[in-house]
N, C-alpha and C positions, 0 to 999 in steps of 0.2 A: 450592502448591495452586492450583487453578483459581480464577478470579475473574470476577464479572459486575458489573453496575452495581447500586447500592443502589436507585436510583430512575430513572425515565425521563429521558433528556436530550433536549431538543427544540431544533431549530434551523430556520431558514428562510432561503432565499436564491434565487439563480437558477442555472440550469444553464449551465456554461461554453459548451457547444456548442449546446444547444437554445435558450437565452435564456429559458426558461420558469421561472416561479416554482415553487419546490418547498418542501414542508414535510417535515421529517424528524424521526422520533422513534426514539431508540436505547433499546430496552426491555431490562430484565434477562432472562436466559434460564437454563435449567437446565444442570447439568453436562453436558459432552460435546456440547452443541448446536453449538459453534463459532460462526462468524459467518454469519448468513443474512439475506438481504434479503426484505422483504415488500412487494409492490406493491399498495397499497390501492386504486389506481385501476383495477386489472384485475379485472373482474367475473366472468369465465367460466372459472375454474380457472387453474392455472399461475401462481399469485401468488407462489410461493416460489422464490427463486433463491439457490443456495448460493454462498458466497464461496470458491470452490475453484479451484485451478490448472487442473483439467480441465474447468472451466465457462467459461473465457475464450473469447470469440467474436470479439473485435476488440482490436487493440493499436496501431492506426495513430496515433491522436491522444491516446488515454487507454486505460485498461484497462476493458474491458466484459465482464461475465459474463452468461450467459444460460442458459435451461433448454430442455428438449425441446419446450416449447410455443411457443417463439419469443419469450418474454418476457425482456427484458434490463434491466440496470442499468449505467449508464456513469459514468465519472470517479470510480471508487471508490478510487483509490490513496491519496489524501490522508487519507481517513477510515480506511482500513485501516491506514495508517501510525500514525495517532493511537491506534487501538485496540491495536495492537502496542506502541507506545511507552508507553502507560499501563497495560499489563498486563491487558487485557480478553480473556479467553478465550472467553466466551460472550455473545452479544447477538443480538437480533432488530432489524434496522434497517428501520423502516417508512417508506415513501416514497409520495407521491401523484403520482409521475411517474417517467420513465425515467432520471433522472440525479441523482446526489448533488449538492447545492448546492456551488458552488465557493468560497463565502465570500470570503476575501481572497487565494485562490490558494495558501495554505499549509495546514498542519494545526492552526494555533494555535487557531482557533475551536472545532474539535472537541475538542482537548485541554481547553480551558476548560470546555466543556459536560460532558465526562466527569468532570472533577475536581469540578465543582459537584454532579453527581449522586452522586459517591462510589462506591467499590468495595466489593463484598461478597465476603468469602472463602467459598469453597465447600468441600464435603467431599472431593471427588475430587482426586487429584494431577494436576498439569499434565503434559500430554504434550509432549515435546520431540523434535525430529528431529535426531539427531546425525549429522553428516557423517563418513563413515569413510574416504573416499578422494577425491582431487581430481576434480572434474567441470568441464568447460569447454564453452562454446558460442561459436562465432564466426559473425558475419554481416558480411562485408565488413571494415570497419575497426572494427567493434563486437565486444566480447568480454566475457563474464562468466565468472568462475571461482568455484566453491565449494570450499573446502579444509577439512580437519579443523582444529579449533581448540577450545580450552577456553573460548573467549569467543564472545559473540554480536556478531561484528565486521562492520563495514561500511566499505569504503573504495572510492575511485574516482578517476578522472581524466577530464578532458575537454580538448578542444583545438579552439577556434574561432578563425577568423581575425579576428573582430570585436575591435577594440581594447579594448572594455569587458569582454570575457570572457577571451580568450587561453587560456593553459594554466593549469588549476587542478587541485589534488588535495586530498583531505581524507579523514580516517578517524576513526571513533569506535566505541565499543562500547555496546550497549544495556543499560547497568547504571546504577544510582544516578541516574536521571533524565536521563541524557545525551541521550536523544532530545529531550526538551523543551528542554534547554539548547543543544544543538548544531544541531538540524535543524528543529524544529517550526515556526518562524516564517519559514522560507525559501520564497519564492514561486515558482510556475511562471513560465516565461519564454518569449518568442517574439520573432521578428523582424517588423518592420512589414510587409515585403513578403509574408511568409508569412500574417500575419493578414488582409491585404487579399485574398489568394487564397482563404483558407479561407472568408471571408465571401461571396465570389463564388460559392462552392460550397454555400452554405447552412449553413456550420459556424461555430463560434466566435461565435455570435450574442450570447452573454452576456459575451464577453470585453471587458475595459476596463482602464484603468490602475488601477482599484480592485481588480482581482483577478488581475493578472499584471504581471510586468516586461516592458515592450515596448522593443525597441531599434530605432532607425533607423540610418542609415549613420553618424551622428555620435556616438551614445551612448545612454544610458538616457533614455527619454522621461518616466518617472515624476517628477513635481515633487519628491518627497521623496527621490529616489535609491534607493540600495541599503540594505538593512538590515545587510548584512555585505559586505566586499569580495569574498568568495568565495561569495556567495549562490547562484550558479549550480550549482556542484558539490554544494553542500550540498542543494539541492533535488533534484538527481539521486539522491542517496542517500536522501532522504526518499521519493521514488518507489520506490526499490528496497526499502526497508523495507516499504512497503505491498504491492508486487507479490509479495514473497516470503512475506508473511503468508498469501497464498492457498495456501500449502502445507498449511494447516490447523492448524499449530502453530508455535511459534518454532523457528528453525533454529539449532542449536548448531554453529557453524562460521564460517568467514571468507568473506564475500562481497567480491569485487573486480570492479568494472566499469570498462571502458575504453570511453568514448563510448557507454555503455549506454543502453538505452531499454526500453520496456515489452515489446517483442517478444522481445528476448534474455533479459530477466528471466524471462518465462514459459517460454521455451525451455529454460532451465537447470533449471527444475523438472521439465519433461517428461523431460529427460535424467537427472536425479537419480533420479526414481521409476521409470524404465525399468531401472535397475540395482539389483537388490535387495541387492547386496553393497556399495553405496555409502553406505548409511545404516542406522540402526536407530532404533527408537522407544524412548525412555526416559521415565521419570517423575521429576518433581522435587517436592520438598516445601518448605515454608517454611524459609528459611535457605539454600536453594540446593543442598541435597544431591541427588545424582542416583543412582537405582537402575537395575538392568538392565532390559532390555526388558519391557514390560508383559505380564503373563500374559494370553493370550487375544487379543492384538492383534498380528498378524504384520505384518511390513513389507509384504507383498503386499496384505493387506486394507487397510492404511492408504493405500497408493499408488493403489489403484483406487477408493477411496471417493469418492463425489461428493455 
């Protein structure tokens, strides 16, 4: 069945790229609302931005969604991952700025806030997008594949020349709290020379060793080091969980990313929904049972919904 929050979850912090202070409130929402953002600082209409794959307007440094009025919300991927990992189907995320607070660069603060608020079971069955055939997207040496599977599976691999990263691979399934155990505390990362360049361009103004892993030519600069030896690939999968939740429902299938990023993650959703034979919408009930496609909701209507 679908779930929302029992109570409002509130957090505050700074935006990774804007450096501005942000207050965020995750409110309960009715069945079939999905995840939507509400910009309380916007006064003249256009305050609602849907968290959907076809509302993504930028993927260069983070995932940004926007609406037809030019209103946007950035750095949404860590929050979206937490909502997916905690089983939240419906929520209204209120913000007083254009960016989700970065917190510590992972999803753990969002998970803790959601858990503290609690989940409320709703009356309608959860919609699930079942992958029916393999879909792939490549961009240079980056590749993402979605394949049929009876599991909500995420796996990936990365390859960096930096000695603190190197070649890493990891895989998990989103069941039995695996997101919280395997991915939630893994932080975003960047290289010092990239951070310096971004700041020269007016970006990453809120970035620090408090909310990201930063690497110089010698190694990890953070005094406390890494939380896990393979924290880098685990964070890439955390990002993928958040990016793919923009499908509008959990994806029943296997995701595999090779050097993946936000752009190819979004591109594979476009490719999936462009092929009506590649997926179907099913409904699930408590206990995990799956029934055939939901009456009245065609694959086409789901794919073009915004």
